[in-house]
C-alpha positions as CSV (number, residue, x, y, z in Angstrom):
1,X,-20.3,-24.2,-5.7
2,X,-24.0,-24.4,-4.3
3,X,-25.9,-27.3,-3.1
4,X,-29.3,-28.3,-4.3
5,X,-30.9,-26.4,-1.4
6,X,-29.2,-23.4,-2.4
7,X,-27.1,-23.0,0.7
8,X,-23.9,-20.9,0.7
9,X,-20.8,-22.8,0.1
10,X,-17.1,-21.6,-0.6
11,X,-14.8,-22.6,-3.2
12,X,-11.0,-22.7,-3.2
13,X,-9.2,-22.6,-6.5
14,X,-5.9,-21.9,-7.7
15,X,-6.7,-21.5,-11.5
16,X,-7.9,-18.4,-13.3
17,X,-6.6,-16.3,-16.2
18,X,-3.7,-14.5,-14.9
19,X,-1.7,-12.2,-16.9
20,X,0.7,-9.3,-16.7
21,X,-0.7,-6.0,-17.4
22,X,2.2,-4.0,-18.0
23,X,6.1,-4.7,-18.2
24,X,7.7,-5.7,-14.8
25,X,10.5,-3.4,-13.8
26,X,11.6,-5.7,-10.8
27,X,15.0,-6.8,-9.7
28,X,15.6,-10.4,-8.8
29,X,15.2,-9.6,-5.2
30,X,11.9,-7.5,-5.7
31,X,9.6,-10.1,-7.4
32,X,6.1,-9.2,-8.1
33,X,3.3,-10.6,-6.1
34,X,2.3,-13.9,-7.4
35,X,-1.1,-15.3,-7.5
36,X,-1.8,-18.0,-5.2
37,X,-5.5,-18.9,-5.0
38,X,-9.0,-17.6,-5.4
39,X,-12.0,-18.2,-3.2
40,X,-15.7,-17.8,-4.0
41,X,-18.7,-17.3,-1.9
42,X,-22.2,-16.9,-3.0
43,X,-25.9,-18.0,-2.6
44,X,-28.7,-18.3,-5.0
45,X,-28.5,-14.7,-5.9
46,X,-25.5,-12.4,-6.5
47,X,-22.8,-11.5,-4.0
48,X,-20.2,-9.0,-4.1
49,X,-17.3,-8.1,-1.8
50,X,-16.6,-4.5,-1.0
51,X,-14.1,-4.0,1.8
52,X,-11.3,-6.1,3.4
53,X,-9.4,-5.9,6.8
54,X,-6.8,-8.0,8.5
55,X,-6.9,-8.0,12.4
56,X,-6.0,-10.7,15.0
57,X,-4.7,-13.0,12.7
58,X,-8.1,-13.0,11.0
59,X,-9.8,-11.7,7.6
60,X,-12.9,-9.9,7.8
61,X,-14.7,-9.0,4.4
62,X,-17.7,-6.8,4.0
63,X,-20.1,-6.9,1.1
64,X,-23.5,-7.0,-0.3
65,X,-25.6,-10.0,-0.9
66,X,-28.7,-10.5,-3.4
67,X,-29.4,-14.2,-2.1
68,X,-32.1,-13.6,0.4
69,X,-33.1,-10.0,-0.4
70,X,-30.6,-7.2,-0.5
71,X,-28.7,-7.4,2.5
72,X,-25.3,-6.3,3.9
73,X,-23.0,-9.3,4.2
74,X,-20.0,-9.8,6.6
75,X,-17.7,-12.8,7.0
76,X,-14.5,-13.9,8.6
77,X,-11.8,-16.0,7.4
78,X,-8.9,-17.7,9.0
79,X,-5.6,-16.2,7.9
80,X,-4.5,-17.5,5.5
81,X,-8.0,-18.4,4.4
82,X,-9.4,-21.7,4.0
83,X,-12.5,-22.5,1.5
84,X,-15.1,-21.5,3.9
85,X,-15.7,-18.4,6.2
86,X,-15.5,-18.9,10.1
87,X,-18.7,-17.1,10.3
88,X,-21.1,-15.1,8.1
89,X,-24.0,-13.0,8.5
90,X,-26.4,-11.2,6.0
91,X,-27.8,-8.2,7.6
92,X,-30.6,-6.9,8.3
93,X,-32.2,-10.2,6.8
94,X,-35.7,-9.6,8.1
95,X,-38.9,-11.2,7.3
96,X,-40.2,-9.7,3.9
97,X,-36.3,-8.4,3.7
98,X,-36.9,-8.5,-0.1
99,X,-38.7,-5.2,0.1
100,X,-35.7,-3.6,1.9
101,X,-32.3,-2.6,0.6
102,X,-29.1,-2.9,3.2
103,X,-25.6,-2.5,1.5
104,X,-22.3,-2.9,3.4
105,X,-19.8,-0.6,1.5
106,X,-16.6,-1.3,4.0
107,X,-15.6,-2.2,7.3
108,X,-13.4,-1.4,10.1
109,X,-12.2,-3.7,12.9
110,X,-10.9,-3.3,16.5
111,X,-10.4,-5.3,19.4
112,X,-14.0,-4.4,20.4
113,X,-15.7,-5.5,17.4
114,X,-16.3,-5.1,13.6
115,X,-18.1,-2.2,12.3
116,X,-19.7,-1.8,8.7
117,X,-20.4,1.5,6.5
118,X,-23.9,0.9,5.2
119,X,-26.7,2.3,3.6
120,X,-30.0,0.9,5.2
121,X,-33.7,1.2,4.5
122,X,-34.4,-1.5,6.8
123,X,-33.8,1.1,9.8
124,X,-33.8,4.2,7.6
125,X,-36.9,6.4,6.9
126,X,-38.0,9.6,5.4
127,X,-39.5,12.3,6.8
128,X,-43.0,10.7,6.6
129,X,-41.9,7.5,8.1
130,X,-41.5,5.3,4.8
131,X,-38.6,3.2,4.1
132,X,-35.7,5.0,2.7
133,X,-31.8,4.2,2.4
134,X,-29.9,6.1,5.1
135,X,-26.4,6.4,6.4
136,X,-25.9,3.7,9.1
137,X,-23.2,2.2,11.4
138,X,-23.6,-1.5,12.3
139,X,-21.2,-3.2,15.0
140,X,-21.0,-6.8,15.3
141,X,-18.9,-9.1,17.9
142,X,-15.6,-10.2,16.8
143,X,-16.6,-13.7,16.8
144,X,-20.0,-13.0,14.8
145,X,-23.3,-12.8,15.5
146,X,-25.7,-13.1,17.4
147,X,-25.2,-9.9,19.1
148,X,-28.2,-8.4,21.1
149,X,-29.4,-6.2,18.4
150,X,-31.3,-6.3,15.1
151,X,-30.0,-9.3,12.9
152,X,-27.3,-10.2,15.5
153,X,-25.5,-7.1,15.6
154,X,-24.2,-5.4,18.7
155,X,-26.0,-2.0,17.8
156,X,-26.6,0.0,14.8
157,X,-26.7,3.8,14.3
158,X,-28.6,5.3,11.6
159,X,-28.8,9.2,10.9
160,X,-31.0,11.7,8.9
161,X,-28.4,14.4,8.0
162,X,-30.8,16.4,5.6
163,X,-34.4,16.1,6.8
164,X,-35.7,18.9,4.8
165,X,-35.5,17.0,1.5
166,X,-34.6,13.7,3.2
167,X,-33.0,11.9,0.2
168,X,-30.7,8.9,0.1
169,X,-27.7,8.9,2.3
170,X,-24.9,6.4,3.1
171,X,-21.8,5.8,4.5
172,X,-19.0,4.5,2.2
173,X,-16.1,4.1,5.0
174,X,-16.0,3.6,8.8
175,X,-12.9,3.9,11.1
176,X,-12.6,2.9,14.8
177,X,-10.0,4.6,16.7
178,X,-8.7,4.6,20.1
179,X,-8.6,8.2,21.6
180,X,-7.2,8.0,25.2
181,X,-9.1,5.5,27.2
182,X,-12.2,5.1,24.6
183,X,-12.9,3.8,21.3
184,X,-14.7,6.2,19.0
185,X,-15.7,5.5,15.4
186,X,-15.5,7.7,12.4
187,X,-17.7,7.3,9.2
188,X,-17.7,9.2,5.8
189,X,-19.9,9.1,2.8
190,X,-22.7,11.4,1.3
191,X,-26.2,12.8,1.8
192,X,-28.5,14.7,-0.6
193,X,-30.0,17.9,-0.1
194,X,-31.9,17.9,-3.5
195,X,-32.8,15.2,-5.8
196,X,-30.0,16.0,-8.0
197,X,-27.1,16.3,-5.9
198,X,-24.5,14.4,-3.4
199,X,-22.8,16.1,-0.2
200,X,-19.7,14.6,1.0
201,X,-20.1,14.0,5.0
202,X,-18.3,13.1,7.9
203,X,-19.5,11.8,11.4
204,X,-18.1,10.9,14.7
205,X,-19.8,8.2,17.0
206,X,-18.8,7.1,20.4
207,X,-18.5,3.2,21.4
208,X,-22.2,2.8,22.1
209,X,-23.2,4.2,18.7
210,X,-24.0,7.9,20.1
211,X,-23.7,10.6,17.4
212,X,-21.1,13.2,18.9
213,X,-20.7,15.3,15.8
214,X,-21.2,15.4,11.9
215,X,-19.7,17.8,9.4
216,X,-20.5,18.8,5.8
217,X,-17.3,18.3,3.7
218,X,-19.0,19.4,0.4
219,X,-21.0,22.2,-1.4
220,X,-24.5,21.5,-0.9
221,X,-25.6,23.4,-3.9
222,X,-28.1,21.5,-6.0
223,X,-25.7,21.5,-9.0
224,X,-22.5,20.2,-6.9
225,X,-21.8,16.5,-6.1
226,X,-19.1,15.4,-3.6
227,X,-18.6,12.1,-1.9
228,X,-16.3,11.1,1.1
229,X,-15.2,7.6,0.0
230,X,-12.3,6.6,2.6
231,X,-10.7,7.3,5.9
232,X,-7.1,7.1,7.5
233,X,-5.9,7.8,10.9
234,X,-2.3,9.2,11.3
235,X,-0.4,10.6,14.6
236,X,-3.6,11.8,16.0
237,X,-5.5,13.2,13.0
238,X,-8.2,12.3,10.7
239,X,-8.1,12.0,6.9
240,X,-10.8,11.9,4.5
241,X,-10.4,11.1,0.7
242,X,-13.1,11.9,-1.8
243,X,-13.9,13.8,-4.7
244,X,-16.3,16.7,-6.1
245,X,-17.6,17.6,-9.5
246,X,-20.6,19.5,-10.8
247,X,-23.7,18.0,-11.8
248,X,-27.3,19.3,-13.1
249,X,-28.3,20.8,-16.2
250,X,-28.0,24.6,-15.7
251,X,-25.3,25.7,-16.2
252,X,-24.0,22.8,-17.9
253,X,-21.8,20.5,-16.1
254,X,-17.9,20.6,-17.0
255,X,-16.6,17.0,-16.5
256,X,-13.2,18.6,-16.5
257,X,-14.1,20.4,-13.3
258,X,-13.8,17.4,-11.1
259,X,-11.3,16.9,-8.3
260,X,-9.8,14.3,-6.1
261,X,-9.9,15.7,-2.6
262,X,-8.1,15.1,0.9
263,X,-9.4,16.8,3.9
264,X,-7.6,16.6,7.3
265,X,-9.6,17.1,10.3
266,X,-8.7,16.8,14.3
267,X,-10.8,14.9,16.9
268,X,-13.0,17.8,17.6
269,X,-14.5,18.1,14.1
270,X,-12.1,21.0,13.1
271,X,-10.9,21.0,9.5
272,X,-7.4,21.6,9.3
273,X,-6.8,21.7,5.6
274,X,-8.1,20.7,2.3
275,X,-6.3,19.6,-0.8
276,X,-7.6,19.2,-4.4
277,X,-5.9,17.5,-7.3
278,X,-6.9,17.9,-11.0
279,X,-4.5,17.3,-13.9
280,X,-6.6,19.5,-16.1
281,X,-9.0,16.7,-17.6
282,X,-10.7,15.8,-14.3
283,X,-10.1,13.3,-11.3
284,X,-11.6,11.8,-8.3
285,X,-10.3,10.0,-5.2
286,X,-11.8,6.7,-4.0
287,X,-9.4,5.2,-1.6
288,X,-7.0,6.3,1.2
289,X,-4.0,4.6,3.1
290,X,-1.6,5.8,5.6
291,X,1.8,4.7,5.2
292,X,5.0,5.9,7.6
293,X,4.5,9.6,7.8
294,X,2.5,10.1,4.6
295,X,-0.9,9.7,2.7
296,X,-1.9,7.9,-0.3
297,X,-5.0,8.8,-2.3
298,X,-6.0,6.2,-5.1
299,X,-8.7,7.0,-7.7
300,X,-8.8,7.9,-11.2
301,X,-8.1,10.8,-14.0
302,X,-11.0,11.1,-16.2
303,X,-8.9,11.4,-19.3
304,X,-5.2,10.1,-18.6
305,X,-2.2,10.0,-20.9
306,X,-3.7,7.0,-22.7
307,X,-6.9,8.9,-23.8
308,X,-9.3,7.4,-21.6
309,X,-10.0,7.2,-17.7
310,X,-6.7,6.1,-16.1
311,X,-5.6,5.1,-12.6
312,X,-4.5,7.9,-10.3
313,X,-2.1,7.6,-7.3
314,X,-1.2,10.7,-5.1
315,X,1.0,10.8,-2.2
316,X,0.8,13.7,0.1
317,X,2.7,14.5,3.5
318,X,0.9,15.6,6.7
319,X,1.1,19.1,5.8
320,X,-0.9,18.6,2.9
321,X,2.0,19.0,0.3
322,X,1.9,16.7,-2.7
323,X,4.9,14.6,-2.9
324,X,4.3,12.9,-6.4
325,X,1.5,11.7,-8.6
326,X,1.4,8.9,-10.8
327,X,-1.0,7.4,-13.3
328,X,-1.4,3.9,-15.0
329,X,-3.6,2.6,-17.7
330,X,-4.1,1.5,-21.3
331,X,-6.3,1.8,-24.4
332,X,-9.6,1.2,-22.4
333,X,-10.6,2.5,-19.1
334,X,-9.4,2.0,-15.5
335,X,-9.8,3.2,-12.1
336,X,-8.8,2.2,-8.6
337,X,-11.0,1.2,-5.8
338,X,-8.6,0.3,-3.1
339,X,-5.0,0.9,-1.7
340,X,-2.8,-0.5,1.1
341,X,0.7,0.1,2.2
342,X,2.7,-2.7,3.6
343,X,6.6,-2.4,4.1
344,X,8.3,-0.8,1.3
345,X,5.3,-1.0,-1.2
346,X,2.0,0.4,-2.1
347,X,-0.6,-1.9,-3.3
348,X,-3.4,-0.6,-5.8
349,X,-6.4,-2.5,-6.8
350,X,-9.3,-1.6,-9.4
351,X,-10.8,-2.5,-12.5
352,X,-9.7,-2.6,-16.0
353,X,-10.8,-2.9,-19.4
354,X,-7.4,-2.3,-21.4
355,X,-5.7,-5.5,-20.0
356,X,-6.6,-9.1,-18.9
357,X,-8.9,-11.7,-20.3
358,X,-12.2,-10.0,-21.6
359,X,-14.5,-7.4,-20.5
360,X,-13.7,-5.9,-17.0
361,X,-10.8,-7.4,-15.1
362,X,-9.2,-6.9,-11.8
363,X,-5.7,-5.4,-11.4
364,X,-3.0,-5.3,-8.6
365,X,-0.3,-2.5,-8.9
366,X,2.6,-2.5,-7.0
367,X,4.2,0.9,-6.6
368,X,7.4,2.2,-5.0
369,X,6.3,4.7,-2.2
370,X,9.4,6.7,-3.0
371,X,8.5,8.3,-6.3
372,X,5.3,6.3,-7.4
373,X,6.8,4.0,-9.8
374,X,4.8,1.1,-10.9
375,X,7.1,-1.7,-10.3
376,X,4.6,-4.5,-11.4
377,X,1.0,-5.1,-12.6
378,X,-1.0,-8.1,-12.7
379,X,-4.5,-8.9,-13.7
380,X,-7.0,-11.7,-12.7
381,X,-10.2,-12.5,-14.7
382,X,-12.0,-14.4,-17.1
383,X,-14.5,-14.4,-20.0
384,X,-17.0,-12.4,-17.9
385,X,-16.8,-9.3,-15.8
386,X,-14.6,-9.4,-12.7
387,X,-14.1,-6.3,-10.4
388,X,-11.7,-5.6,-7.4
389,X,-13.0,-3.1,-4.7
390,X,-10.5,-3.4,-1.8
391,X,-7.0,-4.6,-0.9
392,X,-5.1,-5.3,2.4
393,X,-1.8,-6.8,2.5
394,X,0.8,-8.5,5.2
395,X,4.2,-9.0,5.3
396,X,3.9,-12.0,3.1
397,X,0.6,-11.8,1.4
398,X,-1.8,-9.3,-0.6
399,X,-5.6,-10.0,-0.4
400,X,-8.0,-8.6,-2.9
401,X,-12.1,-8.6,-2.5
402,X,-14.4,-7.9,-5.0
403,X,-16.9,-10.0,-7.3
404,X,-16.5,-12.5,-10.1
405,X,-18.9,-13.5,-13.1
406,X,-16.5,-15.5,-14.7
407,X,-15.9,-18.1,-12.1
408,X,-17.6,-19.4,-9.1
409,X,-21.2,-21.1,-9.1
410,X,-22.7,-18.4,-11.8
411,X,-23.8,-15.1,-11.8
412,X,-21.7,-12.8,-9.3
413,X,-20.0,-14.4,-6.3
414,X,-17.9,-12.5,-3.9
415,X,-14.3,-13.5,-4.7
416,X,-11.1,-13.4,-2.3
417,X,-7.9,-13.4,-4.0
418,X,-4.5,-14.1,-2.4
419,X,-1.3,-13.2,-3.9
420,X,2.0,-13.8,-2.3
421,X,5.1,-11.8,-1.8
422,X,8.2,-13.5,-2.7
423,X,10.6,-12.4,-0.1
424,X,14.7,-12.1,-0.3
425,X,16.6,-14.7,1.8
426,X,20.2,-15.5,2.2
427,X,21.4,-18.8,0.4
428,X,24.6,-20.4,0.2
429,X,25.4,-22.4,-2.8
430,X,28.1,-24.9,-2.0
431,X,28.7,-23.6,1.5
432,X,32.2,-23.4,2.6
433,X,33.6,-23.0,-1.0
434,X,34.3,-20.0,-3.3
435,X,34.3,-20.0,-6.1
436,X,31.2,-22.0,-6.3
437,X,32.0,-24.1,-9.0
438,X,29.5,-25.9,-10.8
439,X,30.2,-28.7,-13.8
440,X,26.9,-29.0,-15.6
441,X,28.4,-32.5,-16.8
442,X,28.6,-33.9,-13.3
443,X,26.0,-36.6,-12.3
444,X,25.8,-35.7,-8.6
445,X,24.2,-33.2,-6.5
446,X,25.0,-29.6,-5.3
447,X,24.6,-28.7,-1.6
448,X,22.4,-25.4,-1.4
449,X,22.1,-23.8,2.1
450,X,19.3,-21.6,3.0
451,X,20.0,-19.4,5.9
452,X,17.9,-18.5,8.8
453,X,17.7,-15.0,10.1
454,X,15.8,-12.8,12.7
455,X,12.8,-12.8,10.5
456,X,13.0,-16.1,8.5
457,X,13.0,-19.6,9.8
458,X,14.8,-22.0,7.5
459,X,13.8,-24.9,9.1
460,X,10.1,-24.2,7.9
461,X,11.1,-24.6,4.4
462,X,9.3,-27.5,2.4
463,X,12.0,-29.5,0.7
464,X,9.8,-30.6,-1.9
465,X,9.4,-26.9,-3.3
466,X,13.1,-26.0,-3.2
467,X,14.7,-25.3,-7.0
468,X,17.9,-24.1,-8.0
469,X,17.9,-23.0,-11.5
470,X,15.0,-25.2,-12.4
471,X,16.2,-28.4,-10.6
472,X,14.7,-29.8,-7.5
473,X,15.9,-31.5,-4.5
474,X,17.2,-35.1,-5.3
475,X,15.0,-37.8,-4.2
476,X,16.5,-41.4,-2.9
477,X,15.0,-44.5,-1.7
478,X,11.3,-44.5,-0.7
479,X,10.8,-40.9,-1.8
480,X,13.3,-39.3,0.9
481,X,14.2,-35.8,-0.1
482,X,17.7,-35.2,0.5
483,X,17.8,-32.2,3.0
484,X,18.7,-31.9,6.7
485,X,18.9,-29.0,9.2
486,X,22.4,-27.6,10.1
487,X,23.9,-24.4,11.5
488,X,25.9,-23.7,8.5
489,X,27.2,-20.2,9.1
490,X,27.6,-20.6,13.0
491,X,25.3,-17.7,13.8
492,X,23.3,-20.2,16.3
493,X,20.2,-20.8,14.2
494,X,19.4,-23.9,12.2
495,X,19.4,-23.5,8.5
496,X,18.1,-26.1,5.8
497,X,20.8,-27.6,3.6
498,X,19.2,-29.3,0.5
499,X,21.0,-31.5,-2.3
500,X,20.1,-30.3,-5.7
501,X,20.2,-32.7,-8.8
502,X,23.2,-31.3,-11.1
503,X,21.8,-33.0,-14.3
504,X,18.4,-31.3,-13.8
505,X,20.0,-27.5,-13.8
506,X,18.7,-25.3,-16.6
507,X,21.8,-23.1,-17.7
508,X,19.4,-20.7,-19.2
509,X,18.3,-19.5,-15.9
510,X,21.8,-18.3,-14.6
511,X,22.1,-14.6,-14.7
512,X,25.3,-12.8,-15.1
513,X,27.3,-15.4,-12.9
514,X,24.5,-15.9,-10.4
515,X,21.9,-18.5,-9.7
516,X,18.5,-18.2,-8.0
517,X,17.3,-20.6,-5.1
518,X,13.3,-20.3,-4.8
519,X,10.9,-22.4,-2.7
520,X,8.1,-22.1,-0.2
521,X,7.7,-22.7,3.6
522,X,5.2,-25.0,5.0
523,X,2.9,-22.1,5.5
524,X,2.9,-21.0,1.9
525,X,5.3,-18.1,2.3
526,X,7.5,-17.9,-1.4
527,X,11.3,-17.0,-1.1
528,X,14.1,-16.5,-3.2
529,X,17.8,-15.9,-2.8
530,X,20.8,-15.4,-5.1
531,X,24.5,-16.5,-4.8
532,X,27.3,-16.6,-7.3
533,X,28.4,-19.3,-9.2
534,X,31.4,-20.3,-11.7
535,X,30.5,-22.8,-14.7
536,X,33.3,-25.5,-15.0
537,X,34.6,-26.1,-17.5
538,X,33.8,-22.7,-19.1
539,X,31.1,-22.9,-21.8
């Protein structure tokens, strides 16, 4: 919400239009990400989130804001996030800033600072000295401004790559990397050699913002278009994802001749290889993530199996061999904007007009890294357009950033969505007995043990959230939940034993002789566990 002075407020809501975009193929121990909450951030103008990173138990978000001119936006939230950011900055937000355009397209975080990939005409200029958008890296302190530079930054570095034409240039991705004892910063994006084209670019800076080298990745011909969209670092090598296509009018551009590209470079700027993917109807790469010893490229196919633009997901090994490709979509159009790898899952976000509530909505796909199988698909949105641009994941949560016109305070607001990952835990229904006989006609309680492990502390379970087949923990006296801590299995760890009301059990929730126990920790981590049961007398 906004106050009457137009200052920026955050809004935390747990309500939105949330739909399944496709059938789920999860087993009970592999539940899909569950929508938890949405935070909105905005001022008197429009705001949009473009990038997200998690580091040092903090969430960092980049974006663009129109509240005080067109400015780059950075914000930091706690992990998990609360309603308002710990700090935020609009950059460069200079006097008369409404005449200048500064946009942050993504960010990277290290122990030394927060880096934004930008296009800026506050600090960029053309060959005659006029303001013009140029590729810029901006560094800020981890604890936010003020740094000693313009607009509270630590430093900024802007670059003119093609001075002869001096067209629009911008960075789409930035990645700080530790090389030996020093931190370096890679940035990728595109520039123009003519008024009609874009050329994919890659640059490397030292920790003080000094340009070390830059490379042209794409074809600079006037009727060629290429962009370097995202970066990843794996085993000492830099990987760049993007795309290329024809443009111009002579010869006529062929939309089928567009490709999703993946480049591999060493730290000296030498190209190792480049791989291109086109299913025959055109494709493009928009996001990149490293996971395990492989690379995942997310983007789009121009005409997918559904007949329109579909999501594209590719997996490569470090030699550039394509291991599998996957697509996803419906009767409308979809494309991917972000990809992240956490544990044994790949998460992809983007925009869809096929599924959801109305107009454009966000989607979150969960894929199996082994073969690309889409395990679940969830949409979020409302009556207006809602767009997702990046994703980050931890062991317990998935976070999505973008903008919403359906919710918030009106116009477009930056949105930060949180999904919780339901983790499997070990449970013991009626510990000490086997078979676990349950008499549905009983008026008593059933003991349910939630067991601790190396990675799960059952003593942190909130008893008010525990449920067995739809039945909650029994309450006695003055609202006391019947639950206690005990080492049930003798492993030296305290477990939680909860007493569940038998009469509230839902028989339809039992599956093939098994029952599911669900709940949350005090920190909001959702879990579930399964155990065998026997109904007596038999139904």
